[in-house]
C-alpha positions in Angstrom: -22.2 4.4 -3.2 -19.3 3.9 -4.4 -17.8 1.2 -1.3 -20.8 -0.6 -1.6 -20.8 -1.3 -5.8 -17.2 -2.0 -4.9 -17.2 -4.4 -2.3 -19.8 -6.4 -4.2 -17.1 -6.7 -6.2 -15.5 -9.8 -4.5 -16.3 -12.3 -2.0 -16.1 -10.8 1.2 -14.7 -13.0 4.3 -15.7 -13.1 7.5 -12.7 -11.2 8.9 -12.6 -7.5 9.0 -10.2 -5.2 10.4 -10.8 -1.5 11.6 -7.7 1.3 11.7 -7.1 5.4 11.7 -4.8 7.0 9.5 -2.8 10.6 9.6 -2.0 12.4 6.2 0.5 14.8 6.3 -1.2 17.7 4.1 -0.1 20.3 1.6 -1.8 23.3 0.1 -2.2 22.5 -3.3 -3.5 26.1 -3.8 -1.9 28.5 -1.2 -3.6 32.1 -2.4 -6.9 30.4 -2.0 -5.9 28.8 1.8 -4.5 32.6 2.4 -7.8 34.1 1.2 -9.6 32.3 3.5 -8.2 31.1 6.4 -7.9 27.8 5.3 -5.4 25.2 7.6 -6.0 21.8 7.8 -2.9 20.2 8.7 -3.5 16.6 8.1 -6.7 14.6 8.1 -7.2 11.2 10.0 -9.4 8.3 8.0 -10.1 5.6 9.5 -11.9 2.9 7.5 -13.2 -1.1 7.8 -10.7 -3.0 5.3 -12.2 -7.0 4.7 -8.9 -8.6 6.2 -9.3 -11.4 3.0 -9.9 -9.0 0.1 -8.7 -5.5 1.4 -12.3 -4.3 0.3 -12.3 -0.8 1.8 -16.4 -1.4 3.1 -16.2 1.8 5.4 -14.5 5.0 5.6 -14.5 8.0 7.7 -12.7 11.6 7.3 -12.0 13.8 9.0 -10.1 17.6 9.7 -10.5 17.5 13.4 -8.9 15.2 16.1 -11.4 12.9 17.9 -11.6 9.6 20.1 -10.8 6.7 18.0 -13.0 4.5 20.3 -16.4 6.8 19.1 -15.2 6.8 15.6 -14.7 2.4 16.0 -18.8 1.8 18.0 -20.3 5.0 14.8 -18.1 2.9 12.2 -19.2 -0.8 13.2 -22.6 0.8 14.4 -23.8 2.2 10.3 -22.0 -1.2 9.7 -24.6 -3.8 12.2 -26.5 -5.9 9.1 -23.0 -7.1 7.8 -21.2 -6.9 10.8 -18.8 -10.0 11.3 -15.2 -10.7 13.6 -13.5 -7.4 13.8 -9.8 -6.7 14.9 -8.5 -3.2 16.0 -5.4 -1.9 17.4 -6.0 -0.9 21.6 -7.1 2.3 20.5 -9.4 1.8 18.1 -11.8 0.0 21.2 -13.0 1.3 25.6 -15.1 -1.1 26.8 -18.0 1.5 27.1 -17.8 1.3 23.0 -17.5 -1.9 22.6 -19.8 -3.2 25.2 -22.3 -0.8 23.7 -21.8 -2.1 20.4 -22.5 -5.8 21.6 -24.8 -5.7 23.5 -27.1 -4.6 21.0 
């Protein structure tokens, strides 16, 4: 909901980009991590961004490594109603995901 509200503050451009970034994560509470056997070391953040305003249109956070093409397809489908030209690097696309997104 916060993303939708912040999106309304800007006039969005005709182009969007999607990318994934990994963030290393140190445990802030070592006692809790040891007690619960919590061992997440990295977070994968995939974001859909308007290229002109740098507004974050959608965000996906994961502690597991998944295929970038699958996440790209999922995020594109969730935003299909207001989807415009979408830029992504080679790791975010596969022929199957691109064809299935634009076939519908």
